[in-house]
DRENPA-3360 file (N, C-alpha, C; in nm, 2 decimals, always signed):
BEGIN
1 = MKFDEEVV = +5.74/+0.31/-0.01/+5.61/+0.35/+0.04/+5.56/+0.24/+0.13 ~ +5.52/+0.28/+0.24/+5.47/+0.19/+0.35/+5.33/+0.15/+0.34 ~ +5.29/+0.03/+0.36/+5.16/-0.02/+0.35/+5.09/+0.01/+0.48 ~ +4.98/+0.08/+0.48/+4.91/+0.12/+0.60/+4.78/+0.05/+0.61 ~ +4.77/-0.05/+0.70/+4.65/-0.13/+0.71/+4.52/-0.05/+0.75 ~ +4.54/+0.05/+0.83/+4.43/+0.13/+0.88/+4.36/+0.20/+0.77 ~ +4.44/+0.25/+0.68/+4.39/+0.32/+0.56/+4.31/+0.23/+0.47 ~ +4.36/+0.11/+0.45/+4.30/+0.01/+0.37/+4.16/-0.03/+0.44;
9 = RRTSDVMS = +4.16/-0.05/+0.57/+4.04/-0.09/+0.64/+3.93/+0.02/+0.63 ~ +3.97/+0.15/+0.65/+3.88/+0.26/+0.63/+3.82/+0.27/+0.49 ~ +3.91/+0.25/+0.40/+3.87/+0.26/+0.26/+3.77/+0.15/+0.22 ~ +3.80/+0.03/+0.27/+3.71/-0.08/+0.24/+3.58/-0.06/+0.31 ~ +3.57/+0.00/+0.43/+3.45/+0.02/+0.50/+3.36/+0.12/+0.42 ~ +3.43/+0.22/+0.36/+3.35/+0.32/+0.29/+3.30/+0.26/+0.16 ~ +3.38/+0.18/+0.09/+3.34/+0.13/-0.03/+3.23/+0.02/-0.02 ~ +3.23/-0.05/+0.09/+3.13/-0.16/+0.11/+3.00/-0.11/+0.18;
17 = AEPDPGHK = +2.99/+0.02/+0.22/+2.87/+0.08/+0.28/+2.76/+0.08/+0.18 ~ +2.64/+0.06/+0.23/+2.52/+0.06/+0.15/+2.49/+0.21/+0.10 ~ +2.43/+0.22/-0.02/+2.41/+0.36/-0.07/+2.31/+0.43/+0.02 ~ +2.32/+0.56/+0.02/+2.23/+0.64/+0.10/+2.09/+0.63/+0.06 ~ +1.99/+0.65/+0.15/+1.85/+0.63/+0.12/+1.80/+0.73/+0.01 ~ +1.86/+0.85/+0.00/+1.83/+0.94/-0.10/+1.85/+0.89/-0.24 ~ +1.96/+0.82/-0.25/+1.99/+0.76/-0.39/+1.89/+0.65/-0.42 ~ +1.85/+0.58/-0.32/+1.75/+0.47/-0.35/+1.61/+0.53/-0.39;
25 = RFREKFDS = +1.58/+0.64/-0.32/+1.45/+0.70/-0.34/+1.45/+0.77/-0.48 ~ +1.57/+0.83/-0.52/+1.58/+0.88/-0.65/+1.57/+0.78/-0.76 ~ +1.63/+0.66/-0.74/+1.63/+0.55/-0.83/+1.48/+0.50/-0.85 ~ +1.41/+0.49/-0.74/+1.27/+0.44/-0.75/+1.18/+0.54/-0.83 ~ +1.20/+0.67/-0.81/+1.13/+0.77/-0.88/+1.17/+0.77/-1.03 ~ +1.29/+0.76/-1.06/+1.34/+0.76/-1.19/+1.29/+0.64/-1.27 ~ +1.29/+0.52/-1.21/+1.24/+0.40/-1.28/+1.09/+0.41/-1.30 ~ +1.02/+0.47/-1.21/+0.87/+0.48/-1.22/+0.83/+0.58/-1.33;
33 = GKRGDCLT = +0.92/+0.66/-1.37/+0.89/+0.76/-1.48/+0.91/+0.71/-1.62 ~ +0.96/+0.59/-1.63/+0.99/+0.54/-1.77/+0.86/+0.51/-1.84 ~ +0.87/+0.54/-1.97/+0.75/+0.51/-2.05/+0.74/+0.36/-2.09 ~ +0.62/+0.32/-2.10/+0.60/+0.18/-2.14/+0.62/+0.15/-2.29 ~ +0.64/+0.03/-2.32/+0.66/-0.01/-2.46/+0.53/-0.02/-2.53 ~ +0.52/+0.05/-2.65/+0.39/+0.05/-2.73/+0.35/-0.08/-2.78 ~ +0.44/-0.17/-2.80/+0.40/-0.30/-2.85/+0.33/-0.38/-2.75 ~ +0.35/-0.36/-2.62/+0.28/-0.43/-2.51/+0.17/-0.35/-2.45;
41 = AFQGMGVL = +0.17/-0.22/-2.48/+0.07/-0.13/-2.41/-0.07/-0.17/-2.45 ~ -0.10/-0.21/-2.57/-0.23/-0.25/-2.62/-0.25/-0.40/-2.64 ~ -0.17/-0.47/-2.57/-0.16/-0.62/-2.59/-0.29/-0.69/-2.56 ~ -0.36/-0.65/-2.46/-0.49/-0.72/-2.42/-0.61/-0.67/-2.49 ~ -0.60/-0.58/-2.58/-0.72/-0.52/-2.64/-0.77/-0.60/-2.77 ~ -0.69/-0.69/-2.82/-0.73/-0.77/-2.93/-0.74/-0.68/-3.06 ~ -0.85/-0.70/-3.13/-0.87/-0.63/-3.26/-0.88/-0.48/-3.23 ~ -0.93/-0.43/-3.12/-0.94/-0.29/-3.09/-0.81/-0.22/-3.08;
49 = ALLAMPIA = -0.70/-0.30/-3.06/-0.57/-0.24/-3.06/-0.53/-0.18/-3.20 ~ -0.59/-0.23/-3.31/-0.57/-0.18/-3.44/-0.62/-0.03/-3.45 ~ -0.72/+0.00/-3.38/-0.77/+0.14/-3.38/-0.71/+0.22/-3.27 ~ -0.69/+0.16/-3.15/-0.64/+0.24/-3.04/-0.49/+0.28/-3.06 ~ -0.41/+0.20/-3.12/-0.27/+0.23/-3.13/-0.24/+0.35/-3.21 ~ -0.30/+0.36/-3.33/-0.27/+0.48/-3.41/-0.33/+0.61/-3.35 ~ -0.45/+0.60/-3.29/-0.51/+0.71/-3.23/-0.43/+0.76/-3.11 ~ -0.38/+0.67/-3.03/-0.30/+0.71/-2.91/-0.17/+0.77/-2.96;
57 = TLIDKKDH = -0.12/+0.72/-3.07/+0.01/+0.78/-3.12/-0.01/+0.92/-3.17 ~ -0.12/+0.95/-3.23/-0.15/+1.08/-3.28/-0.19/+1.18/-3.17 ~ -0.26/+1.13/-3.07/-0.30/+1.22/-2.96/-0.19/+1.25/-2.86 ~ -0.10/+1.15/-2.84/+0.00/+1.17/-2.74/+0.10/+1.28/-2.78 ~ +0.13/+1.36/-2.68/+0.23/+1.47/-2.70/+0.37/+1.40/-2.70 ~ +0.47/+1.48/-2.74/+0.61/+1.44/-2.74/+0.65/+1.40/-2.60 ~ +0.72/+1.29/-2.59/+0.77/+1.23/-2.46/+0.67/+1.19/-2.36 ~ +0.55/+1.16/-2.41/+0.44/+1.11/-2.33/+0.39/+0.98/-2.39;
65 = GCKW = +0.31/+0.91/-2.32/+0.25/+0.79/-2.37/+0.36/+0.68/-2.37 ~ +0.35/+0.59/-2.48/+0.44/+0.48/-2.48/+0.56/+0.51/-2.58 ~ +0.65/+0.42/-2.57/+0.78/+0.44/-2.64/+0.79/+0.34/-2.76 ~ +0.82/+0.38/-2.88/+0.83/+0.29/-2.99/+0.97/+0.24/-2.99;
% end
C-alpha cells in the first residue's frame, strides 16, 4: 500500500477545521436550557429559604425549576 501525502494533508485539514457555527449556536442554546442546582438556587435568601425551597419544590412541574 502506497502512502499518499495529499490524502493525509486533506484529511488533516478537515479534522483541524473549526466546528460549523450551527453547532456552536446549538451548544449555546443547549447549555442555557440546563436547570440550576436547588442547593444554590435559594442560597442568598437566608432563613426564608427554609420556606421557599419546599414551596418551590411542590409548585414546580416535572422537569422545571431546579434540579436536586
